[in-house]
C-alpha positions as a Markdown table, in Angstrom:
| # | Residue | x | y | z |
|---|---|---|---|---|
| 1 | Unk | -46.0 | -31.1 | 10.7 |
| 2 | Unk | -48.5 | -29.7 | 8.2 |
| 3 | Unk | -52.0 | -30.5 | 9.5 |
| 4 | Unk | -55.2 | -30.8 | 7.6 |
| 5 | Unk | -58.7 | -31.1 | 8.9 |
| 6 | Unk | -58.8 | -34.7 | 7.9 |
| 7 | Unk | -56.0 | -35.5 | 10.3 |
| 8 | Unk | -58.2 | -34.8 | 13.3 |
| 9 | Unk | -60.4 | -37.4 | 15.0 |
| 10 | Unk | -63.1 | -34.7 | 14.9 |
| 11 | Unk | -63.0 | -31.0 | 14.0 |
| 12 | Unk | -65.9 | -28.6 | 13.8 |
| 13 | Unk | -66.7 | -25.6 | 11.7 |
| 14 | Unk | -65.0 | -22.3 | 12.3 |
| 15 | Unk | -62.3 | -24.1 | 14.4 |
| 16 | Unk | -58.7 | -22.8 | 14.0 |
| 17 | Unk | -55.6 | -24.7 | 14.9 |
| 18 | Unk | -52.3 | -22.9 | 14.6 |
| 19 | Unk | -49.9 | -25.1 | 12.6 |
| 20 | Unk | -46.9 | -24.1 | 14.8 |
| 21 | Unk | -47.7 | -26.7 | 17.4 |
| 22 | Unk | -46.8 | -30.2 | 18.4 |
| 23 | Unk | -50.1 | -32.2 | 18.2 |
| 24 | Unk | -51.4 | -35.7 | 17.9 |
| 25 | Unk | -54.5 | -34.8 | 15.8 |
| 26 | Unk | -55.9 | -38.3 | 15.6 |
| 27 | Unk | -56.5 | -38.1 | 19.4 |
| 28 | Unk | -58.2 | -34.7 | 19.3 |
| 29 | Unk | -61.9 | -34.1 | 19.2 |
| 30 | Unk | -62.6 | -30.4 | 18.6 |
| 31 | Unk | -66.1 | -28.9 | 18.5 |
| 32 | Unk | -67.2 | -25.8 | 16.5 |
| 33 | Unk | -65.7 | -22.4 | 17.3 |
| 34 | Unk | -62.5 | -23.6 | 19.0 |
| 35 | Unk | -59.1 | -21.9 | 18.8 |
| 36 | Unk | -55.7 | -23.6 | 19.5 |
| 37 | Unk | -53.0 | -21.0 | 19.4 |
| 38 | Unk | -49.3 | -21.4 | 18.5 |
| 39 | Unk | -46.7 | -23.6 | 20.3 |
| 40 | Unk | -49.3 | -25.8 | 22.0 |
| 41 | Unk | -47.8 | -29.2 | 22.9 |
| 42 | Unk | -50.3 | -32.1 | 23.1 |
| 43 | Unk | -48.4 | -35.1 | 24.5 |
| 44 | Unk | -50.4 | -38.2 | 23.9 |
| 45 | Unk | -49.9 | -41.9 | 23.1 |
| 46 | Unk | -53.6 | -42.9 | 23.2 |
| 47 | Unk | -55.1 | -40.4 | 25.6 |
| 48 | Unk | -57.7 | -38.1 | 24.1 |
| 49 | Unk | -58.4 | -34.4 | 24.2 |
| 50 | Unk | -62.0 | -33.2 | 23.9 |
| 51 | Unk | -62.6 | -29.4 | 23.5 |
| 52 | Unk | -66.1 | -28.1 | 23.3 |
| 53 | Unk | -67.4 | -25.0 | 21.5 |
| 54 | Unk | -66.2 | -21.4 | 22.2 |
| 55 | Unk | -63.1 | -22.5 | 24.0 |
| 56 | Unk | -59.5 | -21.1 | 23.4 |
| 57 | Unk | -56.2 | -22.7 | 24.2 |
| 58 | Unk | -53.6 | -20.0 | 24.3 |
| 59 | Unk | -50.0 | -20.0 | 23.2 |
| 60 | Unk | -47.5 | -22.4 | 24.8 |
| 61 | Unk | -49.8 | -24.7 | 26.6 |
| 62 | Unk | -48.9 | -28.3 | 27.5 |
| 63 | Unk | -51.6 | -30.9 | 27.6 |
| 64 | Unk | -50.7 | -34.3 | 28.9 |
| 65 | Unk | -53.3 | -37.1 | 28.9 |
| 66 | Unk | -50.8 | -40.0 | 28.6 |
| 67 | Unk | -48.2 | -39.8 | 31.4 |
| 68 | Unk | -45.3 | -42.2 | 31.9 |
| 69 | Unk | -45.6 | -44.4 | 34.9 |
| 70 | Unk | -42.4 | -45.3 | 36.8 |
| 71 | Unk | -41.8 | -49.1 | 36.8 |
| 72 | Unk | -39.2 | -51.1 | 38.8 |
| 73 | Unk | -36.6 | -52.5 | 36.4 |
| 74 | Unk | -37.5 | -50.1 | 33.6 |
| 75 | Unk | -35.1 | -47.3 | 33.0 |
| 76 | Unk | -36.8 | -44.0 | 32.2 |
| 77 | Unk | -35.1 | -43.9 | 28.8 |
| 78 | Unk | -37.3 | -46.9 | 27.9 |
| 79 | Unk | -40.3 | -45.4 | 29.5 |
| 80 | Unk | -39.9 | -42.4 | 27.2 |
| 81 | Unk | -39.0 | -44.2 | 24.1 |
| 82 | Unk | -41.4 | -47.1 | 24.2 |
| 83 | Unk | -44.1 | -45.9 | 26.6 |
| 84 | Unk | -43.8 | -49.0 | 28.8 |
| 85 | Unk | -46.6 | -48.9 | 31.4 |
| 86 | Unk | -48.1 | -45.6 | 30.2 |
| 87 | Unk | -51.6 | -44.9 | 31.2 |
| 88 | Unk | -54.2 | -42.8 | 29.3 |
| 89 | Unk | -56.5 | -40.4 | 31.1 |
| 90 | Unk | -58.5 | -38.3 | 28.7 |
| 91 | Unk | -58.7 | -34.5 | 29.2 |
| 92 | Unk | -61.9 | -32.6 | 28.6 |
| 93 | Unk | -62.2 | -28.8 | 28.1 |
| 94 | Unk | -65.9 | -27.9 | 28.2 |
| 95 | Unk | -67.6 | -24.9 | 26.6 |
| 96 | Unk | -66.4 | -21.3 | 26.6 |
| 97 | Unk | -63.1 | -22.0 | 28.5 |
| 98 | Unk | -60.0 | -19.9 | 28.3 |
| 99 | Unk | -56.7 | -21.8 | 28.9 |
| 100 | Unk | -54.1 | -19.1 | 29.6 |
| 101 | Unk | -50.7 | -18.9 | 27.9 |
| 102 | Unk | -48.2 | -21.5 | 29.2 |
| 103 | Unk | -50.7 | -23.4 | 31.3 |
| 104 | Unk | -50.3 | -27.2 | 31.8 |
| 105 | Unk | -53.2 | -29.6 | 32.0 |
| 106 | Unk | -52.3 | -32.9 | 33.6 |
| 107 | Unk | -53.9 | -36.3 | 33.0 |
| 108 | Unk | -57.6 | -36.8 | 33.5 |
| 109 | Unk | -58.7 | -33.3 | 34.3 |
| 110 | Unk | -62.0 | -31.8 | 33.2 |
| 111 | Unk | -62.0 | -28.0 | 32.7 |
| 112 | Unk | -65.7 | -27.2 | 33.4 |
| 113 | Unk | -67.8 | -24.7 | 31.3 |
| 114 | Unk | -66.7 | -21.1 | 31.5 |
| 115 | Unk | -63.4 | -21.7 | 33.4 |
| 116 | Unk | -60.5 | -19.3 | 33.0 |
| 117 | Unk | -57.1 | -21.0 | 33.7 |
| 118 | Unk | -54.4 | -18.4 | 34.5 |
| 119 | Unk | -51.2 | -18.2 | 32.5 |
| 120 | Unk | -48.6 | -20.7 | 33.7 |
| 121 | Unk | -51.0 | -22.5 | 35.9 |
| 122 | Unk | -50.7 | -26.3 | 36.5 |
| 123 | Unk | -54.1 | -27.9 | 36.6 |
| 124 | Unk | -54.1 | -31.2 | 38.6 |
| 125 | Unk | -57.8 | -31.6 | 39.3 |
| 126 | Unk | -61.2 | -30.8 | 37.8 |
| 127 | Unk | -62.3 | -27.2 | 37.9 |
| 128 | Unk | -65.7 | -25.8 | 38.8 |
| 129 | Unk | -68.0 | -24.1 | 36.2 |
| 130 | Unk | -67.2 | -20.4 | 35.7 |
| 131 | Unk | -64.2 | -20.5 | 38.0 |
| 132 | Unk | -60.9 | -18.7 | 37.6 |
| 133 | Unk | -58.0 | -20.8 | 38.7 |
| 134 | Unk | -54.3 | -19.9 | 38.9 |
| 135 | Unk | -51.0 | -21.1 | 40.4 |
| 136 | Unk | -49.0 | -24.3 | 40.9 |
| 137 | Unk | -51.0 | -26.3 | 41.5 |
| 138 | Unk | -54.0 | -24.3 | 40.2 |
| 139 | Unk | -56.4 | -23.1 | 42.9 |
| 140 | Unk | -59.7 | -21.1 | 42.8 |
| 141 | Unk | -59.0 | -17.4 | 43.0 |
| 142 | Unk | -62.2 | -15.9 | 41.5 |
| 143 | Unk | -65.3 | -16.4 | 39.4 |
| 144 | Unk | -65.6 | -15.4 | 35.8 |
| 145 | Unk | -68.9 | -13.6 | 36.5 |
| 146 | Unk | -71.4 | -12.9 | 39.2 |
| 147 | Unk | -74.4 | -15.2 | 39.4 |
| 148 | Unk | -76.7 | -12.8 | 37.6 |
| 149 | Unk | -74.1 | -12.3 | 34.9 |
| 150 | Unk | -73.7 | -16.0 | 34.4 |
| 151 | Unk | -77.5 | -16.4 | 34.0 |
| 152 | Unk | -77.4 | -13.6 | 31.3 |
| 153 | Unk | -74.3 | -15.1 | 29.6 |
| 154 | Unk | -75.9 | -18.6 | 29.5 |
| 155 | Unk | -79.1 | -17.2 | 27.8 |
| 156 | Unk | -77.0 | -15.5 | 25.2 |
| 157 | Unk | -74.7 | -18.4 | 24.3 |
| 158 | Unk | -76.7 | -21.5 | 24.7 |
| 159 | Unk | -80.1 | -23.0 | 23.7 |
| 160 | Unk | -82.5 | -23.4 | 26.5 |
| 161 | Unk | -81.8 | -27.2 | 26.6 |
| 162 | Unk | -78.1 | -26.5 | 26.9 |
| 163 | Unk | -78.2 | -24.0 | 29.8 |
| 164 | Unk | -77.4 | -24.7 | 33.4 |
| 165 | Unk | -80.6 | -24.3 | 35.4 |
| 166 | Unk | -80.9 | -21.3 | 37.7 |
| 167 | Unk | -81.2 | -23.6 | 40.7 |
| 168 | Unk | -77.9 | -25.4 | 39.8 |
| 169 | Unk | -76.1 | -22.1 | 39.5 |
| 170 | Unk | -77.6 | -20.7 | 42.7 |
| 171 | Unk | -76.4 | -23.9 | 44.5 |
| 172 | Unk | -72.9 | -23.6 | 43.0 |
| 173 | Unk | -72.5 | -20.0 | 44.0 |
| 174 | Unk | -73.8 | -20.5 | 47.6 |
| 175 | Unk | -71.8 | -23.6 | 48.1 |
| 176 | Unk | -68.5 | -22.7 | 46.4 |
| 177 | Unk | -68.3 | -19.0 | 45.7 |
| 178 | Unk | -69.8 | -17.2 | 48.6 |
| 179 | Unk | -66.7 | -15.2 | 49.4 |
| 180 | Unk | -65.0 | -15.3 | 46.0 |
| 181 | Unk | -64.7 | -12.2 | 43.9 |
| 182 | Unk | -65.8 | -12.0 | 40.2 |
| 183 | Unk | -63.6 | -10.5 | 37.5 |
| 184 | Unk | -65.9 | -10.1 | 34.5 |
| 185 | Unk | -68.2 | -7.2 | 33.6 |
| 186 | Unk | -71.0 | -6.2 | 31.2 |
| 187 | Unk | -69.6 | -3.0 | 29.8 |
| 188 | Unk | -69.1 | -3.1 | 26.0 |
| 189 | Unk | -68.2 | 0.0 | 24.0 |
| 190 | Unk | -70.3 | 0.9 | 21.0 |
| 191 | Unk | -67.4 | 0.0 | 18.7 |
| 192 | Unk | -67.1 | -3.4 | 20.3 |
| 193 | Unk | -70.9 | -3.9 | 20.0 |
| 194 | Unk | -70.7 | -3.3 | 16.3 |
| 195 | Unk | -67.7 | -5.7 | 16.0 |
| 196 | Unk | -69.6 | -8.3 | 18.1 |
| 197 | Unk | -72.7 | -8.1 | 15.8 |
| 198 | Unk | -70.6 | -8.2 | 12.6 |
| 199 | Unk | -68.5 | -11.2 | 13.7 |
| 200 | Unk | -71.5 | -13.2 | 15.1 |
| 201 | Unk | -73.4 | -12.7 | 11.8 |
| 202 | Unk | -70.4 | -13.8 | 9.8 |
| 203 | Unk | -70.0 | -16.9 | 12.0 |
| 204 | Unk | -73.7 | -17.9 | 12.2 |
| 205 | Unk | -73.9 | -17.0 | 15.9 |
| 206 | Unk | -77.0 | -14.9 | 15.6 |
| 207 | Unk | -78.4 | -16.0 | 19.0 |
| 208 | Unk | -75.7 | -14.1 | 20.8 |
| 209 | Unk | -76.8 | -10.8 | 19.4 |
| 210 | Unk | -80.6 | -11.2 | 19.6 |
């Protein structure tokens, strides 16, 4: 199916959707600076997908907001063909999330800001902000950054009114991440710094390089 921007319920600037995917664009609400890579399968009757800025859905992901519900007296052939008894539970991917290759997002989940979903993971429940989840079903295995790195990251990516408060992040880390390792770092080569500055200027993301 050849998709155009007008086919989507909403699609922001600098958002790229690989055409080699099976999508229901009229049920997709995509913010600015979103990437959906190839072979993504969005299976939806009326369930919606909301993806906020800076997020990436990697190759081969399956996103299912509209599952079939088993009904007495209804053969599954008719469930699949006519969606008898289907329910719709929207899926939300918040800002700056990375959905790894081949991951599956099941109905009603919210992927919170900064989450990394490991390749092949099956997400059955909401994630925590800046968490790293993996496995079947997906479970917390790490944080994206340390608390201080998250505070720095938030200042670079978001306006002051968009940022998580320091107290909220401190409470999150003390309550949920006390013994959890972090996987990110702050080291960027000079070549990558130049690439970052160049690409941010091109995309109108000057606040990231201030």
